[in-house]
N, C-alpha and C positions, 0 to 999 in steps of 0.2 A: 287623582293623584297617582303618580308612578313611583314605585319603590323597587330598587334593585338590591338584591341580597345575594351575597356570596353563597355558593353551594359547597364550599370546602370548609373543613374544620380550621381552627385558627392556624395551627402549625402549617398545614398544607397550603392554606391561602397565602401565607407569607412567602413560602417557597415559590409558588406559581407566579406571584407578582415579581419576584426577583428575576425569573426567567424571561418574562415578557418585557420587562423594562419598567419605566416609570409611567404610571397611569396619570393622565391629566384629567381631573374630574371637575366638571362644571356643576358640582352638587355640594350639598352639605352632608358630611359624613357623621353618622351617629353610631357609636359602638353598641353592640348588642351581645355582651358576653353571656347573658343568661340563656340565650338560645343556642349557644355553641357555634355561631357563625363568625366568620372573620370580621365582617362589618355589614351594616345596613346603610345604604345610600338613599336618602330621601330628597325628592325635589320639593323645596319649600318656596320656590318662586311663585309669582302670580300666575305664570303660565304653567299649569301642571299637566299639560297634555303631551309634553315631549321632554326627553332627556338627552343631552349630548354627552357622550362618554368618549374620551380620546385615549389613544395608546401611543406610546413612543418608546424607542430604545435604540441601542447601538449594537450592531452585529459585528463580531470580530471576524477576521479572516480565518478560513478553514482550508486545510489541505488533508486529503484522505487518499491513501494509496491502497489498492487492492491487487494482490497477486493470485493468479489462478493457474492451475496446471492445464495443459492443452494436449489433446490426443492421448498418447500413452504415458504422459507424465502425471504422476500422482504426488500431491503435497499432503503431508500430515501436519497437524497442528493448525494454529491460526494463521491466516494469510493477510489479514488487514494490518499493515505495518505502521499506520499513523492513526491517531496523534501520538500514541505511545508505541515504542518498538515492541512488536510481537514477533514470534518466531515460527517458522515453518521449515520442514525438512524434505528434501528429495532423497530417498533411499534407493539407490540403484540395485541394492541386494547383492547377492553373490554371483559373479559372472567371470568368465575367462576372456582373455584378449582375443581368443579365437571365436568368441561369441557362442561357445558351446559349454555352458548355457549362456544365453544373452542376459542383459540386465532385466530385472523383474519390473522396473518402471523406467520410463524414458525410452530412448532408442539407442541401439549400438551400431557402430559402423566399423568395419575392418579397414585399416589404412596401412600404407606401406611407407609413407613419409611423415616426418623426417626420419623415422625408423619404423619397422613393422610393429603394429600394435592395434589398439582400438580407440575409438572416440565414443564416449557415452554422453548422450545429449538429453537435456531437459528442455522441452519447449513450453514456454510460459506466456501468459498474457499479463501485462501490467497496465493498470488504469490509474490515473490521477484525477481527482475531483478537487476543484479549488474555486474560490470566489474572492472578490476584492482586488483582483489584478487581471490583466489581459495576457500575461505570459507566466510560464512556470517551467521548471526543469524536473526531470525524472531520471535519476542517475543510479548507476551501480558501480561498486568497487569492493575490494576486500574489506571486511570489517576489522581485521587485525593484519599486521604485517606478515607476509609469507615467511614460513619457517621450514624447518626440516621435517622429515617423516614423523607422523603420518599426514602432514599437510601436503596439499597438492603443490608441486613446484610452480613458481611464478609463471613461467612460460606455458605451462600445460593447462591453465585455466583460461578458457576462451569465452567470448561473448559475441553474438552477432544480432544486430537489429537492422532490418527485419530478419525474421527467421530464414535460414537457408533452405528450409523446406525439404529436408531429406537428402541434400546434396553435399553433406560433409564427406570429403574425400581425403583430407590430410589432417594431421594433428598440429601443424605448426604455422600455417600461413592463411588459414581461413578465420573469418571473424577477426577480433583483436584480443590481445592479452587483457584479462580483467585487471584494471589498474590496482596497484598495490595500495595499501592503507597509507594515507598521507599524500598520495598523488592525485591529480585532477581526475575525477570520476568520469565514467562513460555515460553520455546522455542518450538514452534510448530514443528520444523523440527526434532530435536533430540527426541522429544516425539513420533514422528511418525516412528522412527527407523533409520533415516539418521544421519550420523556422522556430517554433516553440511547441511545447506540449499542449495538445488540444484536450480540454476537460472531458473526461469520461470516454475518451477514445481508447480502445484496447490496442496496446503495442505488443505485437507478437514477436518474440525474440527467443534466441537459443542461448543456453548456458551449457558449456561443454567441458569435459575433462578428457585430456589425452593420456592414455595409459600404454606406454611401450611394453613390448613383450619382455623386456629386461627388468621391468619393475618387480621387486620381490612380492611374493604373495602376502596378503594381509590387508587390513582395512586402510582407508584413507578418509580424510575429513577436511573440510574447509568451510568458511562462512562468507557470504556476500551480503552487503548492506545496500538496500534500496533507500534512496533519499529523495524527498519531494520538497522543492523550495520555490518561493515566489520572490521576485525582486523587492 
């Protein structure tokens, strides 16, 4: 005779079965509450030398985005933005547009157009993992509509995919403007030359802030939202 007995207490056993799906049991189930097990399954057929136990369930679609700092870019906080929005911050620290001192994280570039100033750049890797579909999108855009100071002006927040690799020379015509909230977002994958986002492929890209010499001293802040979707 073959007897199968759960090794989990009742409460845990019920939870585990819910995760695995519905068990299709070709057995007679007899409860054994006195022993503290979820259940005992006993083969009562004439052939007691084998037991067939089936499992089945339905897996729902999953989308997971991970954002990582690359090179001199440092992120603080959680970088996994799905399935629930979490937050991370790139803090360039205190710097001057003459880059004396330079930003404490990310990279700074002195530029002369559209006016003299600096571009501070965070170089990041974004990965999207997904199942249940053959195509997906990984996009970036402003999380709220651009506003006045201390927000970064709309035209001065730039994105480039793939990364420009240290060749930021201007503050106005490299990369593209990060789309404002409510506008079509920028797809990192198609911008990098792929027809769709490839699961688990790291998309290296730049997010840049142009700071002209005429910008008053003081802090600035803005927020970008990464979104992963499947058709």
